[in-house]
KOLKOL-730824 format. One record per residue: residue number from 1; x, y, z of N, C-alpha, C, O, CB in turn. Coordinates in pm, whole numbers, plus 50000, padded with zeros to 5 digits. Glycine has a CB too. Layout:
{num->NUM&nX->X&nY->Y&nZ->Z&caX->X&caY->Y&caZ->Z&cX->X&cY->Y&cZ->Z&oX->X&oY->Y&oZ->Z&cbX->X&cbY->Y&cbZ->Z} $
...
END
This chain:
{num->1&nX->48774&nY->55218&nZ->48703&caX->48767&caY->55260&caZ->48916&cX->48977&cY->55318&cZ->48907&oX->49067&oY->55282&oZ->48830&cbX->48723&cbY->54992&cbZ->49095} $
{num->2&nX->48974&nY->55420&nZ->49029&caX->49055&caY->55472&caZ->48977&cX->49199&cY->55369&cZ->49048&oX->49181&oY->55284&oZ->49136&cbX->49032&cbY->55635&cbZ->49003} $
{num->3&nX->49318&nY->55397&nZ->48995&caX->49426&caY->55300&caZ->49111&cX->49391&cY->55349&cZ->49281&oX->49341&oY->55269&oZ->49361&cbX->49635&cbY->55348&cbZ->49074} $
{num->4&nX->49424&nY->55485&nZ->49318&caX->49477&caY->55530&caZ->49375&cX->49325&cY->55436&cZ->49489&oX->49365&oY->55436&oZ->49605&cbX->49527&cbY->55693&cbZ->49335} $
{num->5&nX->49162&nY->55358&nZ->49477&caX->49090&caY->55284&caZ->49546&cX->49193&cY->55152&cZ->49537&oX->49256&oY->55161&oZ->49642&cbX->48938&cbY->55275&cbZ->49490} $
{num->6&nX->49216&nY->55095&nZ->49502&caX->49314&caY->54959&caZ->49494&cX->49345&cY->54913&cZ->49603&oX->49430&oY->54998&oZ->49631&cbX->49442&cbY->54971&cbZ->49433} $
{num->7&nX->49345&nY->54840&nZ->49696&caX->49441&caY->54847&caZ->49794&cX->49495&cY->54703&cZ->49746&oX->49437&oY->54604&oZ->49701&cbX->49385&cbY->54871&cbZ->49958} $
{num->8&nX->49693&nY->54744&nZ->49787&caX->49765&caY->54598&caZ->49850&cX->49713&cY->54491&cZ->49896&oX->49714&oY->54517&oZ->50016&cbX->49835&cbY->54611&cbZ->49950} $
{num->9&nX->49669&nY->54391&nZ->49888&caX->49741&caY->54245&caZ->49960&cX->49861&cY->54241&cZ->50016&oX->49896&oY->54163&oZ->50104&cbX->49763&cbY->54137&cbZ->49871} $
{num->10&nX->49933&nY->54335&nZ->49960&caX->50053&caY->54333&caZ->50047&cX->50054&cY->54391&cZ->50229&oX->50106&oY->54350&oZ->50333&cbX->50153&cbY->54427&cbZ->49959} $
{num->11&nX->49937&nY->54539&nZ->50179&caX->49961&caY->54593&caZ->50277&cX->49853&cY->54580&cZ->50422&oX->49741&oY->54625&oZ->50443&cbX->49980&cbY->54713&cbZ->50222} $
{num->12&nX->49953&nY->54492&nZ->50510&caX->49903&caY->54423&caZ->50569&cX->49839&cY->54496&cZ->50662&oX->49751&oY->54442&oZ->50729&cbX->49971&cbY->54340&cbZ->50599} $
{num->13&nX->49874&nY->54636&nZ->50682&caX->49797&caY->54733&caZ->50830&cX->49700&cY->54782&cZ->50779&oX->49604&oY->54828&oZ->50841&cbX->49877&cbY->54869&cbZ->50909} $
{num->14&nX->49718&nY->54776&nZ->50614&caX->49615&caY->54925&caZ->50570&cX->49659&cY->55051&cZ->50578&oX->49570&oY->55134&oZ->50598&cbX->49495&cbY->54948&cbZ->50654} $
{num->15&nX->49772&nY->55094&nZ->50568&caX->49799&caY->55201&caZ->50657&cX->49830&cY->55260&cZ->50498&oX->49854&oY->55380&oZ->50488&cbX->49926&cbY->55188&cbZ->50805} $
{num->16&nX->49830&nY->55176&nZ->50375&caX->49840&caY->55257&caZ->50225&cX->49948&cY->55269&cZ->50161&oX->49976&oY->55333&oZ->50060&cbX->49808&cbY->55388&cbZ->50224} $
{num->17&nX->50040&nY->55163&nZ->50267&caX->50242&caY->55183&caZ->50309&cX->50254&cY->55062&cZ->50240&oX->50149&oY->55020&oZ->50192&cbX->50329&cbY->55176&cbZ->50516} $
{num->18&nX->50361&nY->54991&nZ->50221&caX->50361&caY->54875&caZ->50172&cX->50470&cY->54884&cZ->50215&oX->50521&oY->54984&oZ->50163&cbX->50327&cbY->54835&cbZ->50048} $
{num->19&nX->50587&nY->54801&nZ->50331&caX->50682&caY->54761&caZ->50435&cX->50745&cY->54631&cZ->50359&oX->50706&oY->54553&oZ->50272&cbX->50604&cbY->54727&cbZ->50592} $
{num->20&nX->50925&nY->54654&nZ->50476&caX->50971&caY->54485&caZ->50430&cX->50971&cY->54411&cZ->50466&oX->51026&oY->54307&oZ->50430&cbX->51052&cbY->54438&cbZ->50404} $
{num->21&nX->50853&nY->54455&nZ->50636&caX->50834&caY->54367&caZ->50711&cX->50689&cY->54296&cZ->50656&oX->50643&oY->54185&oZ->50680&cbX->50841&cbY->54424&cbZ->50851} $
{num->22&nX->50637&nY->54409&nZ->50569&caX->50468&caY->54382&caZ->50533&cX->50486&cY->54275&cZ->50450&oX->50457&oY->54162&oZ->50488&cbX->50373&cbY->54510&cbZ->50448} $
{num->23&nX->50537&nY->54301&nZ->50330&caX->50611&caY->54239&caZ->50245&cX->50727&cY->54060&cZ->50240&oX->50760&oY->53987&oZ->50147&cbX->50676&cbY->54357&cbZ->50235} $
{num->24&nX->50758&nY->54055&nZ->50413&caX->50774&caY->53951&caZ->50377&cX->50680&cY->53849&cZ->50434&oX->50655&oY->53747&oZ->50369&cbX->50890&cbY->53933&cbZ->50393} $
{num->25&nX->50611&nY->53876&nZ->50587&caX->50469&caY->53816&caZ->50643&cX->50368&cY->53795&cZ->50514&oX->50307&oY->53691&oZ->50487&cbX->50390&cbY->53933&cbZ->50763} $
{num->26&nX->50366&nY->53886&nZ->50460&caX->50265&caY->53814&caZ->50258&cX->50332&cY->53732&cZ->50201&oX->50270&oY->53641&oZ->50145&cbX->50244&cbY->53931&cbZ->50097} $
{num->27&nX->50460&nY->53732&nZ->50193&caX->50487&caY->53649&caZ->50127&cX->50517&cY->53507&cZ->50136&oX->50494&oY->53416&oZ->50056&cbX->50545&cbY->53691&cbZ->50094} $
{num->28&nX->50616&nY->53510&nZ->50332&caX->50517&caY->53417&caZ->50399&cX->50415&cY->53315&cZ->50469&oX->50414&oY->53201&oZ->50515&cbX->50514&cbY->53419&cbZ->50397} $
{num->29&nX->50343&nY->53410&nZ->50453&caX->50145&caY->53336&caZ->50438&cX->50134&cY->53236&cZ->50317&oX->50059&oY->53138&oZ->50322&cbX->49993&cbY->53487&cbZ->50385} $
{num->30&nX->50217&nY->53267&nZ->50200&caX->50123&caY->53279&caZ->50106&cX->50223&cY->53208&cZ->50063&oX->50221&oY->53224&oZ->49941&cbX->50056&cbY->53402&cbZ->50044} $
{num->31&nX->50362&nY->53096&nZ->50109&caX->50458&caY->53021&caZ->50083&cX->50374&cY->52948&cZ->50225&oX->50338&oY->52836&oZ->50188&cbX->50632&cbY->53084&cbZ->50068} $
{num->32&nX->50341&nY->52965&nZ->50335&caX->50253&caY->52873&caZ->50404&cX->50105&cY->52739&cZ->50335&oX->50072&oY->52622&oZ->50357&cbX->50191&cbY->52988&cbZ->50491} $
{num->33&nX->50050&nY->52880&nZ->50226&caX->49920&caY->52831&caZ->50169&cX->49914&cY->52707&cZ->50074&oX->49835&oY->52618&oZ->50043&cbX->49863&cbY->52940&cbZ->50096} $
{num->34&nX->50096&nY->52769&nZ->50032&caX->50111&caY->52672&caZ->49892&cX->50159&cY->52534&cZ->49984&oX->50116&oY->52423&oZ->49953&cbX->50257&cbY->52739&cbZ->49748} $
{num->35&nX->50252&nY->52555&nZ->50099&caX->50248&caY->52415&caZ->50157&cX->50196&cY->52336&cZ->50252&oX->50267&oY->52268&oZ->50326&cbX->50325&cbY->52393&cbZ->50180} $
{num->36&nX->50031&nY->52339&nZ->50261&caX->49951&caY->52299&caZ->50322&cX->49904&cY->52252&cZ->50191&oX->49905&oY->52131&oZ->50171&cbX->49884&cbY->52379&cbZ->50418} $
{num->37&nX->49863&nY->52333&nZ->50099&caX->49874&caY->52290&caZ->49947&cX->49881&cY->52132&cZ->49897&oX->49804&oY->52038&oZ->49878&cbX->50005&cbY->52354&cbZ->49895} $
{num->38&nX->50034&nY->52168&nZ->49890&caX->50109&caY->52016&caZ->49890&cX->50087&cY->51922&cZ->49971&oX->50091&oY->51800&oZ->49954&cbX->50233&cbY->52017&cbZ->49906} $
{num->39&nX->50060&nY->52000&nZ->50083&caX->50059&caY->51843&caZ->50203&cX->49893&cY->51767&cZ->50215&oX->49867&oY->51662&oZ->50274&cbX->50106&cbY->51910&cbZ->50415} $
{num->40&nX->49800&nY->51853&nZ->50143&caX->49707&caY->51813&caZ->50167&cX->49730&cY->51730&cZ->50010&oX->49712&oY->51609&oZ->50024&cbX->49595&cbY->51918&cbZ->50215} $
{num->41&nX->49759&nY->51763&nZ->49889&caX->49770&caY->51663&caZ->49785&cX->49846&cY->51588&cZ->49826&oX->49783&oY->51493&oZ->49872&cbX->49805&cbY->51695&cbZ->49664} $
{num->42&nX->50013&nY->51567&nZ->49844&caX->50061&caY->51453&caZ->49906&cX->49974&cY->51335&cZ->50012&oX->50009&oY->51219&oZ->50034&cbX->50163&cbY->51513&cbZ->49975} $
{num->43&nX->49889&nY->51384&nZ->50050&caX->49815&caY->51325&caZ->50172&cX->49711&cY->51234&cZ->50045&oX->49735&oY->51120&oZ->50005&cbX->49719&cbY->51469&cbZ->50307} $
{num->44&nX->49631&nY->51296&nZ->50014&caX->49571&caY->51241&caZ->49872&cX->49656&cY->51164&cZ->49797&oX->49659&oY->51041&oZ->49802&cbX->49531&cbY->51348&cbZ->49776} $
{num->45&nX->49703&nY->51209&nZ->49751&caX->49812&caY->51080&caZ->49698&cX->49831&cY->50961&cZ->49799&oX->49782&oY->50849&oZ->49785&cbX->49978&cbY->51142&cbZ->49675} $
{num->46&nX->49878&nY->50986&nZ->49863&caX->49948&caY->50902&caZ->49983&cX->49819&cY->50802&cZ->49992&oX->49870&oY->50700&oZ->49946&cbX->49992&cbY->51003&cbZ->50151} $
{num->47&nX->49699&nY->50771&nZ->50019&caX->49532&caY->50774&caZ->50005&cX->49579&cY->50677&cZ->49931&oX->49614&oY->50575&oZ->49990&cbX->49421&cbY->50903&cbZ->49944} $
{num->48&nX->49589&nY->50682&nZ->49808&caX->49561&caY->50685&caZ->49671&cX->49628&cY->50508&cZ->49670&oX->49572&oY->50399&oZ->49671&cbX->49650&cbY->50835&cbZ->49565} $
{num->49&nX->49755&nY->50544&nZ->49668&caX->49832&caY->50491&caZ->49681&cX->49803&cY->50362&cZ->49788&oX->49832&oY->50246&oZ->49757&cbX->49914&cbY->50582&cbZ->49696} $
{num->50&nX->49771&nY->50380&nZ->49856&caX->49741&caY->50292&caZ->49957&cX->49688&cY->50148&cZ->49938&oX->49728&oY->50031&oZ->49937&cbX->49657&cbY->50355&cbZ->50025} $
{num->51&nX->49537&nY->50248&nZ->49918&caX->49403&caY->50182&caZ->49873&cX->49468&cY->50090&cZ->49796&oX->49461&oY->49975&oZ->49839&cbX->49286&cbY->50272&cbZ->49793} $
{num->52&nX->49567&nY->50118&nZ->49628&caX->49618&caY->50061&caZ->49578&cX->49646&cY->49925&cZ->49648&oX->49581&oY->49821&oZ->49640&cbX->49695&cbY->50130&cbZ->49543} $
{num->53&nX->49788&nY->49960&nZ->49735&caX->49831&caY->49867&caZ->49769&cX->49779&cY->49787&cZ->49877&oX->49854&oY->49693&oZ->49903&cbX->49926&cbY->49894&cbZ->49777} $
{num->54&nX->49673&nY->49793&nZ->49950&caX->49621&caY->49731&caZ->49978&cX->49469&cY->49572&cZ->49928&oX->49417&oY->49472&oZ->49978&cbX->49629&cbY->49821&cbZ->50028} $
{num->55&nX->49465&nY->49667&nZ->49779&caX->49377&caY->49615&caZ->49633&cX->49473&cY->49550&cZ->49682&oX->49470&oY->49482&oZ->49785&cbX->49344&cbY->49677&cbZ->49460} $
{num->56&nX->49591&nY->49572&nZ->49590&caX->49734&caY->49448&caZ->49528&cX->49791&cY->49292&cZ->49685&oX->49824&oY->49173&oZ->49683&cbX->49954&cbY->49613&cbZ->49498} $
{num->57&nX->49772&nY->49385&nZ->49775&caX->49818&caY->49251&caZ->49867&cX->49649&cY->49166&cZ->49865&oX->49645&oY->49045&oZ->49842&cbX->49889&cbY->49310&cbZ->50076} $
{num->58&nX->49556&nY->49224&nZ->49883&caX->49409&caY->49166&caZ->49915&cX->49452&cY->49033&cZ->49738&oX->49422&oY->48917&oZ->49762&cbX->49217&cbY->49349&cbZ->49900} $
{num->59&nX->49495&nY->49051&nZ->49635&caX->49541&caY->48976&caZ->49544&cX->49637&cY->48910&cZ->49555&oX->49629&oY->48787&oZ->49543&cbX->49555&cbY->49023&cbZ->49462} $
{num->60&nX->49783&nY->48988&nZ->49588&caX->49865&caY->48818&caZ->49637&cX->49805&cY->48724&cZ->49736&oX->49824&oY->48603&oZ->49738&cbX->50014&cbY->48836&cbZ->49715} $
{num->61&nX->49706&nY->48815&nZ->49843&caX->49751&caY->48683&caZ->49971&cX->49669&cY->48596&cZ->49887&oX->49697&oY->48476&oZ->49886&cbX->49692&cbY->48696&cbZ->50175} $
{num->62&nX->49561&nY->48642&nZ->49809&caX->49430&caY->48529&caZ->49785&cX->49518&cY->48403&cZ->49714&oX->49516&oY->48283&oZ->49741&cbX->49280&cbY->48600&cbZ->49655} $
{num->63&nX->49599&nY->48482&nZ->49607&caX->49674&caY->48400&caZ->49497&cX->49772&cY->48317&cZ->49582&oX->49785&oY->48216&oZ->49512&cbX->49756&cbY->48498&cbZ->49379} $
{num->64&nX->49857&nY->48297&nZ->49703&caX->49961&caY->48267&caZ->49805&cX->49864&cY->48164&cZ->49793&oX->49870&oY->48077&oZ->49706&cbX->50010&cbY->48355&cbZ->49949} $
{num->65&nX->49740&nY->48176&nZ->49914&caX->49670&caY->48131&caZ->49940&cX->49560&cY->48004&cZ->49871&oX->49523&oY->47900&oZ->49925&cbX->49653&cbY->48219&cbZ->49971} $
{num->66&nX->49544&nY->48030&nZ->49806&caX->49568&caY->47968&caZ->49641&cX->49667&cY->47872&cZ->49641&oX->49604&oY->47771&oZ->49672&cbX->49620&cbY->48081&cbZ->49524} $
{num->67&nX->49747&nY->47850&nZ->49631&caX->49905&caY->47843&caZ->49553&cX->49928&cY->47707&cZ->49680&oX->49953&oY->47588&oZ->49664&cbX->50048&cbY->48039&cbZ->49563} $
{num->68&nX->49911&nY->47771&nZ->49778&caX->49948&caY->47703&caZ->49905&cX->49923&cY->47599&cZ->49927&oX->49998&oY->47508&oZ->49958&cbX->49914&cbY->47744&cbZ->49997} $
{num->69&nX->49692&nY->47600&nZ->49900&caX->49581&caY->47483&caZ->49918&cX->49663&cY->47354&cZ->49851&oX->49687&oY->47241&oZ->49895&cbX->49414&cbY->47521&cbZ->49825} $
{num->70&nX->49708&nY->47443&nZ->49678&caX->49726&caY->47350&caZ->49579&cX->49850&cY->47276&cZ->49596&oX->49843&oY->47170&oZ->49533&cbX->49722&cbY->47411&cbZ->49455} $
{num->71&nX->49935&nY->47288&nZ->49644&caX->50034&caY->47232&caZ->49741&cX->49975&cY->47121&cZ->49842&oX->49989&oY->46998&oZ->49840&cbX->50092&cbY->47352&cbZ->49826} $
{num->72&nX->49926&nY->47178&nZ->49905&caX->49871&caY->47110&caZ->49996&cX->49799&cY->46986&cZ->50005&oX->49791&oY->46909&oZ->50101&cbX->49815&cbY->47174&cbZ->50031} $
{num->73&nX->49724&nY->46975&nZ->49834&caX->49629&caY->46869&caZ->49838&cX->49727&cY->46802&cZ->49756&oX->49701&oY->46689&oZ->49713&cbX->49471&cbY->46888&cbZ->49788} $
{num->74&nX->49852&nY->46867&nZ->49725&caX->49972&caY->46779&caZ->49634&cX->50039&cY->46668&cZ->49726&oX->50049&oY->46546&oZ->49715&cbX->50111&cbY->46889&cbZ->49575} $
{num->75&nX->50088&nY->46772&nZ->49835&caX->50183&caY->46665&caZ->49886&cX->50070&cY->46568&cZ->50029&oX->50117&oY->46510&oZ->50126&cbX->50357&cbY->46768&cbZ->49961} $
{num->76&nX->49955&nY->46578&nZ->50001&caX->49859&caY->46487&caZ->50012&cX->49860&cY->46361&cZ->49967&oX->49878&oY->46249&oZ->50015&cbX->49773&cbY->46529&cbZ->49971} $
{num->77&nX->49832&nY->46411&nZ->49854&caX->49836&caY->46304&caZ->49777&cX->49971&cY->46213&cZ->49713&oX->49979&oY->46097&oZ->49671&cbX->49766&cbY->46353&cbZ->49684} $
{num->78&nX->50054&nY->46305&nZ->49727&caX->50172&caY->46196&caZ->49772&cX->50230&cY->46186&cZ->49844&oX->50353&oY->46185&oZ->49837&cbX->50251&cbY->46176&cbZ->49729} $
{num->79&nX->50154&nY->46170&nZ->49958&caX->50201&caY->46117&caZ->50073&cX->50106&cY->46015&cZ->50096&oX->50127&oY->45938&oZ->50190&cbX->50217&cbY->46212&cbZ->50185} $
{num->80&nX->50007&nY->45999&nZ->50027&caX->49874&caY->45892&caZ->50037&cX->49940&cY->45783&cZ->49944&oX->49973&oY->45667&oZ->49970&cbX->49698&cbY->45959&cbZ->49967} $
{num->81&nX->49950&nY->45860&nZ->49819&caX->50037&caY->45763&caZ->49715&cX->50200&cY->45689&cZ->49820&oX->50236&oY->45571&oZ->49819&cbX->50104&cbY->45899&cbZ->49544} $
{num->82&nX->50240&nY->45761&nZ->49868&caX->50378&caY->45688&caZ->49918&cX->50336&cY->45563&cZ->50042&oX->50415&oY->45475&oZ->50076&cbX->50495&cbY->45826&cbZ->49998} $
{num->83&nX->50199&nY->45577&nZ->50097&caX->50154&caY->45478&caZ->50213&cX->50121&cY->45373&cZ->50150&oX->50162&oY->45260&oZ->50178&cbX->50040&cbY->45517&cbZ->50305} $
{num->84&nX->50026&nY->45407&nZ->50040&caX->49971&caY->45317&caZ->49959&cX->50067&cY->45199&cZ->49888&oX->50030&oY->45084&oZ->49865&cbX->49907&cbY->45398&cbZ->49862} $
{num->85&nX->50224&nY->45265&nZ->49855&caX->50339&caY->45166&caZ->49734&cX->50385&cY->45125&cZ->49957&oX->50372&oY->45008&oZ->49992&cbX->50537&cbY->45314&cbZ->49546} $
{num->86&nX->50418&nY->45199&nZ->50034&caX->50502&caY->45165&caZ->50148&cX->50380&cY->44979&cZ->50184&oX->50420&oY->44863&oZ->50194&cbX->50499&cbY->45345&cbZ->50309} $
{num->87&nX->50276&nY->45020&nZ->50191&caX->50138&caY->44847&caZ->50249&cX->50180&cY->44770&cZ->50169&oX->50188&oY->44651&oZ->50199&cbX->49929&cbY->44840&cbZ->50222} $
{num->88&nX->50211&nY->44808&nZ->50066&caX->50176&caY->44708&caZ->49896&cX->50347&cY->44663&cZ->49940&oX->50342&oY->44544&oZ->49969&cbX->50133&cbY->44837&cbZ->49666} $
{num->89&nX->50401&nY->44682&nZ->49946&caX->50503&caY->44650&caZ->49977&cX->50557&cY->44579&cZ->50109&oX->50624&oY->44476&oZ->50121&cbX->50544&cbY->44741&cbZ->49955} $
{num->90&nX->50519&nY->44643&nZ->50180&caX->50498&caY->44548&caZ->50324&cX->50481&cY->44416&cZ->50312&oX->50555&oY->44326&oZ->50351&cbX->50378&cbY->44581&cbZ->50406} $
{num->91&nX->50310&nY->44405&nZ->50219&caX->50212&caY->44333&caZ->50237&cX->50321&cY->44202&cZ->50148&oX->50349&oY->44083&oZ->50163&cbX->50047&cbY->44402&cbZ->50175} $
{num->92&nX->50357&nY->44315&nZ->50049&caX->50463&caY->44153&caZ->49940&cX->50613&cY->44100&cZ->50011&oX->50658&oY->43986&oZ->49997&cbX->50544&cbY->44230&cbZ->49730} $
{num->93&nX->50664&nY->44187&nZ->50073&caX->50751&caY->44102&caZ->50256&cX->50689&cY->43999&cZ->50351&oX->50721&oY->43886&oZ->50388&cbX->50768&cbY->44224&cbZ->50392} $
{num->94&nX->50605&nY->44067&nZ->50370&caX->50536&caY->43946&caZ->50474&cX->50442&cY->43867&cZ->50403&oX->50356&oY->43815&oZ->50474&cbX->50450&cbY->44006&cbZ->50606} $
{num->95&nX->50436&nY->43847&nZ->50290&caX->50361&caY->43738&caZ->50206&cX->50488&cY->43640&cZ->50221&oX->50479&oY->43539&oZ->50291&cbX->50308&cbY->43785&cbZ->50025} $
{num->96&nX->50582&nY->43667&nZ->50167&caX->50694&caY->43654&caZ->50114&cX->50768&cY->43495&cZ->50284&oX->50805&oY->43380&oZ->50307&cbX->50780&cbY->43868&cbZ->50091} $
{num->97&nX->50741&nY->43622&nZ->50336&caX->50819&caY->43530&caZ->50516&cX->50686&cY->43435&cZ->50545&oX->50700&oY->43347&oZ->50630&cbX->50850&cbY->43682&cbZ->50718} $
{num->98&nX->50532&nY->43452&nZ->50463&caX->50525&caY->43378&caZ->50509&cX->50535&cY->43197&cZ->50483&oX->50523&oY->43094&oZ->50551&cbX->50457&cbY->43432&cbZ->50537} $
{num->99&nX->50570&nY->43246&nZ->50309&caX->50581&caY->43116&caZ->50232&cX->50736&cY->43087&cZ->50287&oX->50779&oY->42976&oZ->50256&cbX->50557&cbY->43132&cbZ->50044} $
{num->100&nX->50818&nY->43168&nZ->50359&caX->50977&caY->43105&caZ->50352&cX->50995&cY->43030&cZ->50472&oX->51102&oY->42973&oZ->50494&cbX->51105&cbY->43222&cbZ->50346} $
END
């Protein structure tokens, strides 16, 4: 194949000559393509990272809920013990008051 038949991709108007303006347009277009590719790649990474963050948030939320439930149960148990002890103390004092 002869080199004369190969069209230069920078010859945007197809006249066989590549002007400085055509070179600038060509490379600007290539740069634009690379920017679009980089944006698409960044979107894909961001989407993946967001999914990972959602999963981590779900795990942390579940663990926090579990810890809160355990703490609530301990508080309830402590409150019940304190109430029982207060009642026992009250009953002892009331019994002593009756005797006195």
